[in-house]
C-alpha positions as CSV (number, residue, x, y, z in Angstrom):
1,M,-0.3,0.6,0.0
2,F,1.4,3.5,-1.0
3,Q,0.0,6.2,1.6
4,A,0.3,10.0,1.6
5,R,0.1,12.6,3.3
6,I,-0.9,16.2,1.7
7,H,-0.3,19.3,3.5
8,G,-1.3,23.0,2.9
9,R,-3.9,25.6,4.1
10,G,-7.2,26.4,3.6
11,G,-8.4,27.1,-0.2
12,Q,-5.1,25.8,-1.5
13,G,-7.0,22.9,-2.7
14,V,-6.2,20.2,-0.9
15,V,-8.5,18.1,-0.8
16,T,-9.2,18.2,-4.4
17,T,-5.4,17.5,-4.8
18,S,-5.8,14.0,-3.1
19,E,-9.0,13.3,-4.6
20,L,-7.4,14.0,-7.3
21,L,-4.7,11.4,-7.0
22,A,-7.2,8.7,-5.8
23,L,-8.9,9.4,-9.2
24,A,-6.2,9.2,-11.5
25,C,-5.8,5.4,-9.4
26,F,-9.6,4.5,-9.6
27,I,-8.7,4.9,-13.7
28,E,-5.8,2.5,-13.7
29,G,-7.8,-0.3,-12.1
30,R,-6.8,0.2,-8.2
31,H,-8.0,0.7,-5.4
32,A,-7.8,4.2,-3.6
33,Q,-9.1,6.1,-0.8
34,A,-9.2,10.3,0.0
35,F,-10.4,11.5,2.9
36,P,-9.3,15.6,4.5
37,S,-8.7,16.1,8.2
38,F,-10.4,19.7,9.1
39,G,-13.1,21.3,11.4
40,S,-14.2,24.3,11.1
41,E,-11.6,26.2,10.4
42,R,-11.2,29.1,8.1
43,T,-9.8,30.2,5.1
44,G,-5.7,30.1,5.5
45,A,-5.3,27.6,8.2
46,P,-3.7,24.6,7.8
47,V,-5.7,21.6,6.1
48,A,-4.3,17.6,5.8
49,S,-5.7,15.5,3.7
50,F,-5.2,11.3,3.0
51,V,-4.7,9.1,0.4
52,R,-4.0,5.3,0.5
53,I,-3.3,3.1,-2.6
54,D,-2.7,0.2,-3.0
55,D,-4.5,-3.3,-5.7
56,L,-6.7,-4.6,-3.1
57,P,-9.6,-2.5,-1.4
58,V,-8.2,-0.4,0.8
59,R,-10.1,-0.3,4.4
60,S,-8.3,1.8,6.8
61,H,-10.5,4.9,7.5
62,E,-7.6,6.5,9.2
63,P,-5.4,9.1,9.3
64,V,-2.3,8.2,7.5
65,V,0.7,8.2,10.3
66,A,3.3,6.5,8.5
67,P,3.0,8.3,4.8
68,D,5.5,6.7,1.7
69,A,4.9,10.5,0.9
70,V,4.4,13.5,2.3
71,L,3.2,16.8,-0.8
72,V,4.0,20.2,1.3
73,Q,1.9,23.4,-0.8
74,D,2.6,25.6,1.8
75,P,6.1,25.5,2.6
76,T,5.6,27.6,5.9
77,L,4.0,24.7,7.0
78,L,7.7,22.6,6.9
79,R,7.7,24.2,10.7
80,A,4.7,22.7,11.9
81,G,4.3,20.5,14.1
82,G,3.7,17.2,12.5
83,V,3.8,17.8,9.1
84,L,6.5,15.7,8.6
85,A,6.2,12.8,10.9
86,G,6.2,9.5,10.5
87,L,7.7,10.1,7.2
88,A,8.7,6.8,5.5
89,P,12.9,6.6,6.1
90,N,12.8,5.6,1.7
91,G,10.3,8.3,2.1
92,W,9.3,11.3,-0.5
93,L,8.9,15.1,0.1
94,L,7.9,17.3,-2.6
95,V,7.5,20.9,-1.6
96,N,6.0,24.1,-2.9
97,T,8.7,26.3,-3.0
98,R,10.8,28.6,-5.3
99,A,13.5,27.7,-2.3
100,D,15.8,25.0,-1.1
101,V,14.1,23.1,2.1
102,P,16.0,24.6,5.1
103,A,18.6,22.7,6.6
104,E,17.4,22.6,9.6
105,V,14.1,20.5,8.0
106,L,16.0,18.5,6.4
107,A,18.2,17.2,10.0
108,T,14.4,16.0,10.8
109,I,13.9,13.5,8.4
110,G,16.5,10.5,7.5
111,P,19.3,10.7,5.1
112,G,17.4,8.3,2.5
113,V,14.3,10.6,1.8
114,H,13.7,12.1,-1.3
115,V,13.5,15.6,-1.5
116,H,12.1,17.5,-4.1
117,T,11.0,21.1,-4.3
118,V,8.7,22.4,-7.1
119,N,7.5,26.1,-7.9
120,A,4.1,24.9,-8.4
121,S,2.1,28.2,-6.9
122,D,4.2,29.8,-10.2
123,I,3.3,27.3,-12.4
124,A,-0.1,27.3,-11.8
125,Q,0.0,31.0,-11.5
126,R,1.5,31.2,-15.1
127,L,-0.2,28.5,-16.4
128,V,-4.0,28.0,-14.4
129,G,-4.1,31.8,-13.2
130,R,-4.1,31.3,-10.0
131,D,-2.4,30.1,-7.0
132,A,-3.4,26.2,-6.8
133,P,-0.1,24.9,-6.8
134,G,-2.2,20.7,-6.1
135,P,-2.4,19.5,-9.5
136,A,0.6,20.9,-10.1
137,L,2.5,18.5,-7.4
138,L,0.8,15.9,-8.8
139,G,3.1,15.7,-11.6
140,A,6.0,16.1,-9.4
141,L,4.5,13.4,-7.5
142,A,4.0,11.4,-10.0
143,A,7.1,11.7,-11.8
144,A,9.2,10.9,-8.3
145,T,7.7,8.4,-8.0
146,G,6.0,6.4,-10.4
147,V,2.5,5.3,-8.1
148,V,0.5,7.1,-10.8
149,D,0.8,7.0,-14.7
150,L,0.9,10.7,-16.2
151,E,-2.0,9.8,-18.6
152,S,-4.0,8.9,-15.9
153,L,-3.3,12.1,-13.5
154,L,-4.4,13.9,-16.5
155,A,-7.5,12.1,-17.1
156,A,-8.5,12.1,-14.0
157,I,-7.9,16.5,-14.2
158,R,-10.2,16.0,-17.1
159,G,-12.8,14.5,-15.4
160,R,-12.7,16.9,-12.6
161,F,-12.6,20.0,-14.3
162,A,-14.1,21.5,-17.1
163,D,-12.0,23.3,-20.8
164,A,-9.6,25.5,-20.3
165,V,-9.5,25.2,-16.5
166,A,-8.7,21.2,-17.6
167,E,-6.3,22.4,-19.7
168,A,-4.6,24.3,-18.1
169,N,-4.5,22.5,-14.4
170,V,-3.2,19.5,-17.7
171,A,0.1,22.1,-18.9
172,A,0.7,22.6,-15.0
173,V,1.0,18.4,-14.9
174,V,3.0,18.7,-18.1
175,D,5.3,20.8,-17.0
176,T,6.0,19.9,-13.3
177,Y,6.5,15.6,-14.5
178,H,9.1,16.6,-17.1
179,R,11.1,19.2,-14.4
180,T,11.1,16.4,-11.9
181,A,11.8,13.8,-14.3
182,R,15.4,15.7,-15.3
183,A,15.5,16.2,-11.7
184,E,16.0,13.0,-10.3
185,P,18.5,12.8,-7.6
186,A,21.5,10.3,-7.0
187,G,21.3,10.1,-3.4
188,G,18.3,10.8,-1.8
189,H,18.0,14.7,-0.4
190,R,17.3,17.7,-2.2
191,A,16.9,18.2,-6.1
192,S,15.4,20.9,-7.2
193,T,12.1,21.0,-10.3
194,M,11.9,24.7,-10.0
């Protein structure tokens, strides 16, 4: 089973991001589950969403505490408690940022964790017309991990959004997918896919 946790802020599309990943896996004929963890938070409050992917039915409905991948849509959350908790020793950390992940944050994860930064907000702003980094981060996840095929992800986006919005998000996914594929780290830790 592959487990992912997506962190962001209310209004950034964290829930939509997790649902798109699950839908892409359904398209591939796999089982997936996506659900958020938030209360009555307002826009801008921290939000997390969870995704489980497997070839067998997914029975657990508890929050993901030992993720294989953590996607961070707002880099200010990296210093918040719990965002990196439980990340697998050889897992994946994908961060939406223009900068490198701070050294003090890297010190809290294992040396085998694959870290990718991608400027998903700028890519979304340029191609989609708004700061919606989730789909772009999913392109990076697909390229880095292979957990989902690019074509399935694009089909999920086209199934969720309509016309120009769908194609703009498809362009953002393709952009980060190719940037990430070229930036694969040799030994884990710190690959930039700006």
